[in-house]
PDB file as gemmi writes it, atoms N, CA and C in Angstrom:
CRYST1    1.000    1.000    1.000  90.00  90.00  90.00 P 1                      
ATOM      1  N   MET A   1     -42.496  12.442   1.141  1.00  0.00           N  
ATOM      2  CA  MET A   1     -41.115  12.713   1.469  1.00  0.00           C  
ATOM      3  C   MET A   1     -40.712  14.079   0.924  1.00  0.00           C  
ATOM      4  N   ASN A   2     -40.176  14.921   1.761  1.00  0.00           N  
ATOM      5  CA  ASN A   2     -39.660  16.209   1.325  1.00  0.00           C  
ATOM      6  C   ASN A   2     -38.190  16.083   0.962  1.00  0.00           C  
ATOM      7  N   TYR A   3     -37.841  16.624  -0.173  1.00  0.00           N  
ATOM      8  CA  TYR A   3     -36.453  16.672  -0.588  1.00  0.00           C  
ATOM      9  C   TYR A   3     -35.807  17.908   0.040  1.00  0.00           C  
ATOM     10  N   ARG A   4     -34.501  17.847   0.218  1.00  0.00           N  
ATOM     11  CA  ARG A   4     -33.747  18.998   0.699  1.00  0.00           C  
ATOM     12  C   ARG A   4     -33.459  19.885  -0.503  1.00  0.00           C  
ATOM     13  N   ILE A   5     -33.541  21.195  -0.312  1.00  0.00           N  
ATOM     14  CA  ILE A   5     -33.249  22.160  -1.382  1.00  0.00           C  
ATOM     15  C   ILE A   5     -31.814  22.646  -1.220  1.00  0.00           C  
ATOM     16  N   ALA A   6     -31.040  22.582  -2.303  1.00  0.00           N  
ATOM     17  CA  ALA A   6     -29.671  23.096  -2.320  1.00  0.00           C  
ATOM     18  C   ALA A   6     -29.589  24.166  -3.406  1.00  0.00           C  
ATOM     19  N   LEU A   7     -29.318  25.389  -2.998  1.00  0.00           N  
ATOM     20  CA  LEU A   7     -29.191  26.499  -3.944  1.00  0.00           C  
ATOM     21  C   LEU A   7     -27.745  26.634  -4.399  1.00  0.00           C  
ATOM     22  N   SER A   8     -27.536  26.699  -5.707  1.00  0.00           N  
ATOM     23  CA  SER A   8     -26.193  26.945  -6.225  1.00  0.00           C  
ATOM     24  C   SER A   8     -25.815  28.393  -5.924  1.00  0.00           C  
ATOM     25  N   PRO A   9     -24.520  28.723  -5.969  1.00  0.00           N  
ATOM     26  CA  PRO A   9     -24.118  30.122  -5.774  1.00  0.00           C  
ATOM     27  C   PRO A   9     -24.803  31.055  -6.779  1.00  0.00           C  
ATOM     28  N   GLY A  10     -24.972  30.585  -8.003  1.00  0.00           N  
ATOM     29  CA  GLY A  10     -25.643  31.397  -9.014  1.00  0.00           C  
ATOM     30  C   GLY A  10     -27.101  31.653  -8.674  1.00  0.00           C  
ATOM     31  N   ALA A  11     -27.792  30.641  -8.162  1.00  0.00           N  
ATOM     32  CA  ALA A  11     -29.196  30.806  -7.774  1.00  0.00           C  
ATOM     33  C   ALA A  11     -29.321  31.786  -6.613  1.00  0.00           C  
ATOM     34  N   LYS A  12     -28.389  31.714  -5.678  1.00  0.00           N  
ATOM     35  CA  LYS A  12     -28.408  32.667  -4.560  1.00  0.00           C  
ATOM     36  C   LYS A  12     -28.216  34.090  -5.069  1.00  0.00           C  
ATOM     37  N   ARG A  13     -27.290  34.259  -6.011  1.00  0.00           N  
ATOM     38  CA  ARG A  13     -27.075  35.590  -6.594  1.00  0.00           C  
ATOM     39  C   ARG A  13     -28.320  36.060  -7.340  1.00  0.00           C  
ATOM     40  N   ASP A  14     -28.972  35.146  -8.041  1.00  0.00           N  
ATOM     41  CA  ASP A  14     -30.194  35.499  -8.769  1.00  0.00           C  
ATOM     42  C   ASP A  14     -31.271  36.018  -7.817  1.00  0.00           C  
ATOM     43  N   ILE A  15     -31.466  35.319  -6.711  1.00  0.00           N  
ATOM     44  CA  ILE A  15     -32.471  35.735  -5.728  1.00  0.00           C  
ATOM     45  C   ILE A  15     -32.116  37.102  -5.158  1.00  0.00           C  
ATOM     46  N   ASN A  16     -30.871  37.280  -4.751  1.00  0.00           N  
ATOM     47  CA  ASN A  16     -30.440  38.550  -4.159  1.00  0.00           C  
ATOM     48  C   ASN A  16     -30.555  39.706  -5.144  1.00  0.00           C  
ATOM     49  N   SER A  17     -30.182  39.463  -6.378  1.00  0.00           N  
ATOM     50  CA  SER A  17     -30.241  40.508  -7.395  1.00  0.00           C  
ATOM     51  C   SER A  17     -31.683  40.951  -7.642  1.00  0.00           C  
ATOM     52  N   ALA A  18     -32.579  39.988  -7.808  1.00  0.00           N  
ATOM     53  CA  ALA A  18     -33.992  40.320  -8.049  1.00  0.00           C  
ATOM     54  C   ALA A  18     -34.605  41.000  -6.828  1.00  0.00           C  
ATOM     55  N   ALA A  19     -34.309  40.480  -5.637  1.00  0.00           N  
ATOM     56  CA  ALA A  19     -34.851  41.082  -4.413  1.00  0.00           C  
ATOM     57  C   ALA A  19     -34.358  42.517  -4.253  1.00  0.00           C  
ATOM     58  N   ASP A  20     -33.083  42.770  -4.564  1.00  0.00           N  
ATOM     59  CA  ASP A  20     -32.545  44.136  -4.492  1.00  0.00           C  
ATOM     60  C   ASP A  20     -33.262  45.054  -5.481  1.00  0.00           C  
ATOM     61  N   TRP A  21     -33.520  44.542  -6.674  1.00  0.00           N  
ATOM     62  CA  TRP A  21     -34.207  45.340  -7.686  1.00  0.00           C  
ATOM     63  C   TRP A  21     -35.610  45.709  -7.198  1.00  0.00           C  
ATOM     64  N   TYR A  22     -36.346  44.713  -6.681  1.00  0.00           N  
ATOM     65  CA  TYR A  22     -37.688  44.986  -6.163  1.00  0.00           C  
ATOM     66  C   TYR A  22     -37.637  45.893  -4.930  1.00  0.00           C  
ATOM     67  N   LEU A  23     -36.610  45.761  -4.125  1.00  0.00           N  
ATOM     68  CA  LEU A  23     -36.457  46.600  -2.938  1.00  0.00           C  
ATOM     69  C   LEU A  23     -36.340  48.075  -3.315  1.00  0.00           C  
ATOM     70  N   ASN A  24     -35.660  48.354  -4.417  1.00  0.00           N  
ATOM     71  CA  ASN A  24     -35.541  49.736  -4.892  1.00  0.00           C  
ATOM     72  C   ASN A  24     -36.870  50.313  -5.349  1.00  0.00           C  
ATOM     73  N   ILE A  25     -37.790  49.440  -5.738  1.00  0.00           N  
ATOM     74  CA  ILE A  25     -39.116  49.884  -6.168  1.00  0.00           C  
ATOM     75  C   ILE A  25     -40.037  50.037  -4.955  1.00  0.00           C  
ATOM     76  N   ASP A  26     -40.064  48.972  -4.132  1.00  0.00           N  
ATOM     77  CA  ASP A  26     -40.975  48.960  -2.977  1.00  0.00           C  
ATOM     78  C   ASP A  26     -40.545  47.827  -2.039  1.00  0.00           C  
ATOM     79  N   PRO A  27     -40.234  48.119  -0.792  1.00  0.00           N  
ATOM     80  CA  PRO A  27     -39.821  47.070   0.145  1.00  0.00           C  
ATOM     81  C   PRO A  27     -40.857  45.943   0.282  1.00  0.00           C  
ATOM     82  N   ASN A  28     -42.137  46.280   0.209  1.00  0.00           N  
ATOM     83  CA  ASN A  28     -43.171  45.243   0.296  1.00  0.00           C  
ATOM     84  C   ASN A  28     -43.149  44.317  -0.912  1.00  0.00           C  
ATOM     85  N   LEU A  29     -42.813  44.861  -2.067  1.00  0.00           N  
ATOM     86  CA  LEU A  29     -42.708  44.054  -3.276  1.00  0.00           C  
ATOM     87  C   LEU A  29     -41.554  43.063  -3.155  1.00  0.00           C  
ATOM     88  N   ALA A  30     -40.438  43.515  -2.615  1.00  0.00           N  
ATOM     89  CA  ALA A  30     -39.289  42.627  -2.393  1.00  0.00           C  
ATOM     90  C   ALA A  30     -39.653  41.515  -1.424  1.00  0.00           C  
ATOM     91  N   LEU A  31     -40.373  41.854  -0.381  1.00  0.00           N  
ATOM     92  CA  LEU A  31     -40.801  40.848   0.591  1.00  0.00           C  
ATOM     93  C   LEU A  31     -41.733  39.830  -0.051  1.00  0.00           C  
ATOM     94  N   ARG A  32     -42.668  40.303  -0.852  1.00  0.00           N  
ATOM     95  CA  ARG A  32     -43.589  39.371  -1.533  1.00  0.00           C  
ATOM     96  C   ARG A  32     -42.834  38.460  -2.492  1.00  0.00           C  
ATOM     97  N   PHE A  33     -41.815  39.005  -3.172  1.00  0.00           N  
ATOM     98  CA  PHE A  33     -40.995  38.192  -4.065  1.00  0.00           C  
ATOM     99  C   PHE A  33     -40.295  37.080  -3.282  1.00  0.00           C  
ATOM    100  N   LEU A  34     -39.675  37.428  -2.167  1.00  0.00           N  
ATOM    101  CA  LEU A  34     -38.961  36.427  -1.364  1.00  0.00           C  
ATOM    102  C   LEU A  34     -39.913  35.382  -0.792  1.00  0.00           C  
ATOM    103  N   ILE A  35     -41.098  35.797  -0.390  1.00  0.00           N  
ATOM    104  CA  ILE A  35     -42.089  34.842   0.115  1.00  0.00           C  
ATOM    105  C   ILE A  35     -42.513  33.886  -0.994  1.00  0.00           C  
ATOM    106  N   GLU A  36     -42.697  34.411  -2.199  1.00  0.00           N  
ATOM    107  CA  GLU A  36     -43.089  33.528  -3.304  1.00  0.00           C  
ATOM    108  C   GLU A  36     -41.966  32.565  -3.679  1.00  0.00           C  
ATOM    109  N   ILE A  37     -40.726  33.027  -3.623  1.00  0.00           N  
ATOM    110  CA  ILE A  37     -39.589  32.130  -3.861  1.00  0.00           C  
ATOM    111  C   ILE A  37     -39.626  30.994  -2.834  1.00  0.00           C  
ATOM    112  N   LYS A  38     -39.779  31.345  -1.563  1.00  0.00           N  
ATOM    113  CA  LYS A  38     -39.796  30.332  -0.498  1.00  0.00           C  
ATOM    114  C   LYS A  38     -40.950  29.353  -0.687  1.00  0.00           C  
ATOM    115  N   THR A  39     -42.126  29.863  -0.999  1.00  0.00           N  
ATOM    116  CA  THR A  39     -43.298  29.011  -1.205  1.00  0.00           C  
ATOM    117  C   THR A  39     -43.092  28.061  -2.379  1.00  0.00           C  
ATOM    118  N   THR A  40     -42.539  28.568  -3.456  1.00  0.00           N  
ATOM    119  CA  THR A  40     -42.303  27.733  -4.640  1.00  0.00           C  
ATOM    120  C   THR A  40     -41.238  26.677  -4.367  1.00  0.00           C  
ATOM    121  N   LEU A  41     -40.189  27.047  -3.640  1.00  0.00           N  
ATOM    122  CA  LEU A  41     -39.158  26.065  -3.286  1.00  0.00           C  
ATOM    123  C   LEU A  41     -39.730  24.978  -2.373  1.00  0.00           C  
ATOM    124  N   GLN A  42     -40.633  25.343  -1.482  1.00  0.00           N  
ATOM    125  CA  GLN A  42     -41.286  24.344  -0.624  1.00  0.00           C  
ATOM    126  C   GLN A  42     -42.139  23.393  -1.457  1.00  0.00           C  
ATOM    127  N   ARG A  43     -42.815  23.935  -2.465  1.00  0.00           N  
ATOM    128  CA  ARG A  43     -43.630  23.098  -3.350  1.00  0.00           C  
ATOM    129  C   ARG A  43     -42.731  22.143  -4.140  1.00  0.00           C  
ATOM    130  N   ILE A  44     -41.602  22.638  -4.618  1.00  0.00           N  
ATOM    131  CA  ILE A  44     -40.649  21.779  -5.334  1.00  0.00           C  
ATOM    132  C   ILE A  44     -40.132  20.684  -4.396  1.00  0.00           C  
ATOM    133  N   ALA A  45     -39.825  21.032  -3.153  1.00  0.00           N  
ATOM    134  CA  ALA A  45     -39.305  20.053  -2.191  1.00  0.00           C  
ATOM    135  C   ALA A  45     -40.313  18.930  -1.939  1.00  0.00           C  
ATOM    136  N   ARG A  46     -41.592  19.263  -1.957  1.00  0.00           N  
ATOM    137  CA  ARG A  46     -42.630  18.248  -1.736  1.00  0.00           C  
ATOM    138  C   ARG A  46     -42.869  17.387  -2.967  1.00  0.00           C  
ATOM    139  N   MET A  47     -42.820  18.003  -4.158  1.00  0.00           N  
ATOM    140  CA  MET A  47     -43.170  17.306  -5.399  1.00  0.00           C  
ATOM    141  C   MET A  47     -42.200  17.663  -6.525  1.00  0.00           C  
ATOM    142  N   PRO A  48     -40.947  17.290  -6.432  1.00  0.00           N  
ATOM    143  CA  PRO A  48     -39.968  17.744  -7.424  1.00  0.00           C  
ATOM    144  C   PRO A  48     -40.217  17.219  -8.840  1.00  0.00           C  
ATOM    145  N   HIS A  49     -40.869  16.067  -8.957  1.00  0.00           N  
ATOM    146  CA  HIS A  49     -41.103  15.488 -10.283  1.00  0.00           C  
ATOM    147  C   HIS A  49     -42.398  15.988 -10.916  1.00  0.00           C  
ATOM    148  N   ALA A  50     -43.114  16.861 -10.227  1.00  0.00           N  
ATOM    149  CA  ALA A  50     -44.394  17.361 -10.736  1.00  0.00           C  
ATOM    150  C   ALA A  50     -44.225  18.411 -11.824  1.00  0.00           C  
ATOM    151  N   PHE A  51     -43.031  18.950 -11.966  1.00  0.00           N  
ATOM    152  CA  PHE A  51     -42.807  20.026 -12.922  1.00  0.00           C  
ATOM    153  C   PHE A  51     -42.083  19.483 -14.145  1.00  0.00           C  
ATOM    154  N   PRO A  52     -42.341  20.065 -15.317  1.00  0.00           N  
ATOM    155  CA  PRO A  52     -41.822  19.483 -16.556  1.00  0.00           C  
ATOM    156  C   PRO A  52     -40.307  19.616 -16.720  1.00  0.00           C  
ATOM    157  N   VAL A  53     -39.765  18.630 -17.415  1.00  0.00           N  
ATOM    158  CA  VAL A  53     -38.355  18.687 -17.805  1.00  0.00           C  
ATOM    159  C   VAL A  53     -38.252  19.767 -18.874  1.00  0.00           C  
ATOM    160  N   HIS A  54     -37.313  20.654 -18.684  1.00  0.00           N  
ATOM    161  CA  HIS A  54     -37.132  21.762 -19.630  1.00  0.00           C  
ATOM    162  C   HIS A  54     -35.986  21.456 -20.592  1.00  0.00           C  
ATOM    163  N   LYS A  55     -34.857  21.128 -20.031  1.00  0.00           N  
ATOM    164  CA  LYS A  55     -33.658  20.776 -20.799  1.00  0.00           C  
ATOM    165  C   LYS A  55     -32.948  19.738 -19.939  1.00  0.00           C  
ATOM    166  N   ALA A  56     -33.123  18.471 -20.286  1.00  0.00           N  
ATOM    167  CA  ALA A  56     -32.653  17.373 -19.435  1.00  0.00           C  
ATOM    168  C   ALA A  56     -31.238  17.618 -18.932  1.00  0.00           C  
ATOM    169  N   PRO A  57     -30.992  17.403 -17.655  1.00  0.00           N  
ATOM    170  CA  PRO A  57     -31.873  16.856 -16.615  1.00  0.00           C  
ATOM    171  C   PRO A  57     -32.667  17.920 -15.866  1.00  0.00           C  
ATOM    172  N   PHE A  58     -32.648  19.152 -16.368  1.00  0.00           N  
ATOM    173  CA  PHE A  58     -33.251  20.264 -15.631  1.00  0.00           C  
ATOM    174  C   PHE A  58     -34.759  20.333 -15.806  1.00  0.00           C  
ATOM    175  N   ARG A  59     -35.410  20.683 -14.716  1.00  0.00           N  
ATOM    176  CA  ARG A  59     -36.847  20.947 -14.710  1.00  0.00           C  
ATOM    177  C   ARG A  59     -37.037  22.436 -14.481  1.00  0.00           C  
ATOM    178  N   ARG A  60     -38.238  22.902 -14.813  1.00  0.00           N  
ATOM    179  CA  ARG A  60     -38.520  24.332 -14.644  1.00  0.00           C  
ATOM    180  C   ARG A  60     -39.923  24.507 -14.089  1.00  0.00           C  
ATOM    181  N   THR A  61     -40.039  25.442 -13.169  1.00  0.00           N  
ATOM    182  CA  THR A  61     -41.345  25.894 -12.721  1.00  0.00           C  
ATOM    183  C   THR A  61     -41.316  27.413 -12.681  1.00  0.00           C  
ATOM    184  N   ARG A  62     -42.461  27.983 -12.895  1.00  0.00           N  
ATOM    185  CA  ARG A  62     -42.564  29.447 -12.915  1.00  0.00           C  
ATOM    186  C   ARG A  62     -43.192  29.949 -11.630  1.00  0.00           C  
ATOM    187  N   LEU A  63     -42.769  31.135 -11.217  1.00  0.00           N  
ATOM    188  CA  LEU A  63     -43.423  31.787 -10.091  1.00  0.00           C  
ATOM    189  C   LEU A  63     -44.795  32.255 -10.558  1.00  0.00           C  
ATOM    190  N   LYS A  64     -45.736  32.322  -9.645  1.00  0.00           N  
ATOM    191  CA  LYS A  64     -47.100  32.698 -10.024  1.00  0.00           C  
ATOM    192  C   LYS A  64     -47.258  34.192 -10.261  1.00  0.00           C  
ATOM    193  N   ARG A  65     -46.670  35.020  -9.419  1.00  0.00           N  
ATOM    194  CA  ARG A  65     -46.919  36.461  -9.475  1.00  0.00           C  
ATOM    195  C   ARG A  65     -45.735  37.295  -9.968  1.00  0.00           C  
ATOM    196  N   PHE A  66     -44.635  36.649 -10.238  1.00  0.00           N  
ATOM    197  CA  PHE A  66     -43.448  37.359 -10.707  1.00  0.00           C  
ATOM    198  C   PHE A  66     -42.940  36.657 -11.959  1.00  0.00           C  
ATOM    199  N   PRO A  67     -42.343  37.396 -12.881  1.00  0.00           N  
ATOM    200  CA  PRO A  67     -41.919  36.799 -14.159  1.00  0.00           C  
ATOM    201  C   PRO A  67     -40.572  36.072 -14.071  1.00  0.00           C  
ATOM    202  N   TYR A  68     -40.490  35.111 -13.164  1.00  0.00           N  
ATOM    203  CA  TYR A  68     -39.263  34.348 -12.962  1.00  0.00           C  
ATOM    204  C   TYR A  68     -39.552  32.846 -13.028  1.00  0.00           C  
ATOM    205  N   SER A  69     -38.545  32.109 -13.463  1.00  0.00           N  
ATOM    206  CA  SER A  69     -38.601  30.653 -13.481  1.00  0.00           C  
ATOM    207  C   SER A  69     -37.482  30.105 -12.614  1.00  0.00           C  
ATOM    208  N   ILE A  70     -37.741  28.960 -12.012  1.00  0.00           N  
ATOM    209  CA  ILE A  70     -36.736  28.263 -11.207  1.00  0.00           C  
ATOM    210  C   ILE A  70     -36.314  27.024 -11.990  1.00  0.00           C  
ATOM    211  N   TYR A  71     -35.018  26.887 -12.213  1.00  0.00           N  
ATOM    212  CA  TYR A  71     -34.446  25.755 -12.937  1.00  0.00           C  
ATOM    213  C   TYR A  71     -33.710  24.870 -11.933  1.00  0.00           C  
ATOM    214  N   TYR A  72     -34.012  23.572 -11.961  1.00  0.00           N  
ATOM    215  CA  TYR A  72     -33.437  22.667 -10.968  1.00  0.00           C  
ATOM    216  C   TYR A  72     -33.341  21.256 -11.529  1.00  0.00           C  
ATOM    217  N   PHE A  73     -32.569  20.419 -10.845  1.00  0.00           N  
ATOM    218  CA  PHE A  73     -32.573  18.987 -11.146  1.00  0.00           C  
ATOM    219  C   PHE A  73     -32.669  18.219  -9.845  1.00  0.00           C  
ATOM    220  N   VAL A  74     -33.206  17.020  -9.958  1.00  0.00           N  
ATOM    221  CA  VAL A  74     -33.488  16.203  -8.783  1.00  0.00           C  
ATOM    222  C   VAL A  74     -32.382  15.176  -8.606  1.00  0.00           C  
ATOM    223  N   GLY A  75     -31.813  15.170  -7.410  1.00  0.00           N  
ATOM    224  CA  GLY A  75     -30.820  14.169  -7.047  1.00  0.00           C  
ATOM    225  C   GLY A  75     -31.421  13.211  -6.031  1.00  0.00           C  
ATOM    226  N   THR A  76     -30.581  12.472  -5.353  1.00  0.00           N  
ATOM    227  CA  THR A  76     -31.038  11.562  -4.314  1.00  0.00           C  
ATOM    228  C   THR A  76     -31.339  12.360  -3.058  1.00  0.00           C  
ATOM    229  N   ASN A  77     -32.609  12.498  -2.744  1.00  0.00           N  
ATOM    230  CA  ASN A  77     -33.075  13.226  -1.557  1.00  0.00           C  
ATOM    231  C   ASN A  77     -32.742  14.717  -1.563  1.00  0.00           C  
ATOM    232  N   VAL A  78     -32.303  15.248  -2.689  1.00  0.00           N  
ATOM    233  CA  VAL A  78     -31.969  16.670  -2.760  1.00  0.00           C  
ATOM    234  C   VAL A  78     -32.412  17.233  -4.109  1.00  0.00           C  
ATOM    235  N   VAL A  79     -32.880  18.460  -4.079  1.00  0.00           N  
ATOM    236  CA  VAL A  79     -33.192  19.206  -5.293  1.00  0.00           C  
ATOM    237  C   VAL A  79     -32.131  20.287  -5.418  1.00  0.00           C  
ATOM    238  N   ASN A  80     -31.416  20.257  -6.525  1.00  0.00           N  
ATOM    239  CA  ASN A  80     -30.348  21.223  -6.784  1.00  0.00           C  
ATOM    240  C   ASN A  80     -30.888  22.347  -7.656  1.00  0.00           C  
ATOM    241  N   VAL A  81     -31.038  23.529  -7.087  1.00  0.00           N  
ATOM    242  CA  VAL A  81     -31.541  24.691  -7.821  1.00  0.00           C  
ATOM    243  C   VAL A  81     -30.347  25.389  -8.455  1.00  0.00           C  
ATOM    244  N   GLU A  82     -30.372  25.468  -9.779  1.00  0.00           N  
ATOM    245  CA  GLU A  82     -29.256  26.052 -10.509  1.00  0.00           C  
ATOM    246  C   GLU A  82     -29.442  27.523 -10.812  1.00  0.00           C  
ATOM    247  N   ALA A  83     -30.693  27.943 -11.073  1.00  0.00           N  
ATOM    248  CA  ALA A  83     -30.907  29.331 -11.472  1.00  0.00           C  
ATOM    249  C   ALA A  83     -32.338  29.753 -11.194  1.00  0.00           C  
ATOM    250  N   ILE A  84     -32.497  31.048 -10.999  1.00  0.00           N  
ATOM    251  CA  ILE A  84     -33.806  31.670 -10.870  1.00  0.00           C  
ATOM    252  C   ILE A  84     -33.736  32.883 -11.780  1.00  0.00           C  
ATOM    253  N   PHE A  85     -34.293  32.740 -12.978  1.00  0.00           N  
ATOM    254  CA  PHE A  85     -34.110  33.721 -14.030  1.00  0.00           C  
ATOM    255  C   PHE A  85     -35.414  34.383 -14.438  1.00  0.00           C  
ATOM    256  N   HIS A  86     -35.283  35.644 -14.825  1.00  0.00           N  
ATOM    257  CA  HIS A  86     -36.407  36.376 -15.402  1.00  0.00           C  
ATOM    258  C   HIS A  86     -36.792  35.695 -16.706  1.00  0.00           C  
ATOM    259  N   LYS A  87     -38.077  35.659 -17.002  1.00  0.00           N  
ATOM    260  CA  LYS A  87     -38.546  34.928 -18.173  1.00  0.00           C  
ATOM    261  C   LYS A  87     -38.027  35.490 -19.491  1.00  0.00           C  
ATOM    262  N   ARG A  88     -37.571  36.729 -19.495  1.00  0.00           N  
ATOM    263  CA  ARG A  88     -37.058  37.322 -20.731  1.00  0.00           C  
ATOM    264  C   ARG A  88     -35.579  37.063 -20.962  1.00  0.00           C  
ATOM    265  N   ARG A  89     -34.927  36.449 -19.983  1.00  0.00           N  
ATOM    266  CA  ARG A  89     -33.501  36.132 -20.154  1.00  0.00           C  
ATOM    267  C   ARG A  89     -33.361  34.816 -20.898  1.00  0.00           C  
ATOM    268  N   SER A  90     -32.304  34.691 -21.620  1.00  0.00           N  
ATOM    269  CA  SER A  90     -32.047  33.508 -22.424  1.00  0.00           C  
ATOM    270  C   SER A  90     -31.744  32.294 -21.560  1.00  0.00           C  
ATOM    271  N   ASP A  91     -32.233  31.140 -21.991  1.00  0.00           N  
ATOM    272  CA  ASP A  91     -31.894  29.891 -21.316  1.00  0.00           C  
ATOM    273  C   ASP A  91     -30.398  29.613 -21.366  1.00  0.00           C  
ATOM    274  N   LEU A  92     -29.749  30.119 -22.381  1.00  0.00           N  
ATOM    275  CA  LEU A  92     -28.307  29.889 -22.505  1.00  0.00           C  
ATOM    276  C   LEU A  92     -27.547  30.531 -21.356  1.00  0.00           C  
ATOM    277  N   ALA A  93     -28.034  31.647 -20.859  1.00  0.00           N  
ATOM    278  CA  ALA A  93     -27.318  32.356 -19.788  1.00  0.00           C  
ATOM    279  C   ALA A  93     -27.226  31.503 -18.538  1.00  0.00           C  
ATOM    280  N   TRP A  94     -28.303  30.858 -18.125  1.00  0.00           N  
ATOM    281  CA  TRP A  94     -28.219  30.050 -16.910  1.00  0.00           C  
ATOM    282  C   TRP A  94     -27.567  28.700 -17.183  1.00  0.00           C  
ATOM    283  N   SER A  95     -27.789  28.128 -18.369  1.00  0.00           N  
ATOM    284  CA  SER A  95     -27.187  26.818 -18.628  1.00  0.00           C  
ATOM    285  C   SER A  95     -25.674  26.912 -18.751  1.00  0.00           C  
ATOM    286  N   ASN A  96     -25.156  28.082 -19.115  1.00  0.00           N  
ATOM    287  CA  ASN A  96     -23.704  28.272 -19.177  1.00  0.00           C  
ATOM    288  C   ASN A  96     -23.083  28.344 -17.792  1.00  0.00           C  
ATOM    289  N   ARG A  97     -23.920  28.518 -16.755  1.00  0.00           N  
ATOM    290  CA  ARG A  97     -23.406  28.592 -15.384  1.00  0.00           C  
ATOM    291  C   ARG A  97     -23.383  27.228 -14.710  1.00  0.00           C  
ATOM    292  N   GLU A  98     -23.687  26.176 -15.384  1.00  0.00           N  
ATOM    293  CA  GLU A  98     -23.786  24.854 -14.759  1.00  0.00           C  
ATOM    294  C   GLU A  98     -22.552  24.463 -13.977  1.00  0.00           C  
ATOM    295  N   ASN A  99     -21.397  24.936 -14.396  1.00  0.00           N  
ATOM    296  CA  ASN A  99     -20.163  24.586 -13.698  1.00  0.00           C  
ATOM    297  C   ASN A  99     -19.822  25.568 -12.578  1.00  0.00           C  
ATOM    298  N   ASP A 100     -20.673  26.550 -12.346  1.00  0.00           N  
ATOM    299  CA  ASP A 100     -20.446  27.574 -11.319  1.00  0.00           C  
ATOM    300  C   ASP A 100     -20.972  27.081  -9.979  1.00  0.00           C  
ATOM    301  N   ARG A 101     -20.220  26.210  -9.325  1.00  0.00           N  
ATOM    302  CA  ARG A 101     -20.682  25.622  -8.069  1.00  0.00           C  
ATOM    303  C   ARG A 101     -19.690  25.846  -6.944  1.00  0.00           C  
ATOM    304  N   SER A 102     -19.031  26.987  -6.969  1.00  0.00           N  
ATOM    305  CA  SER A 102     -18.029  27.251  -5.938  1.00  0.00           C  
ATOM    306  C   SER A 102     -18.678  27.705  -4.649  1.00  0.00           C  
TER     307      SER A 102                                                      
END                                                                             
C-alpha cells in the first residue's frame, strides 16, 4: 500500500530554497536534487515505517547524495512531511515550525 505524501508549507519552502541554491551553482545539480527528493518521497510512501523515529512522532530519512534529511510523521494513509533540512541545521529549527501549517 502506498501512502499519500502531504508536504507542509515549510517543507515546500525548504525544497524551493535548496533547489534555488543549487540552481545558482549548476542547473543540473538542482535537477538532480529535485529528482532525489522525489525518489526519496516515493520510497517513504511505499515504506513509511522503515525509517527510524527521530523525535516522536517524527521519523527521519536522509538523502543519499545531498546533505539533507526529510522529517515526517505517518498518519492514516498519509505521510505528513514537515521539513527537509540541511544536516548542519539544528533540529530545533524545524521542530519549532510544527504549527506552521497554513
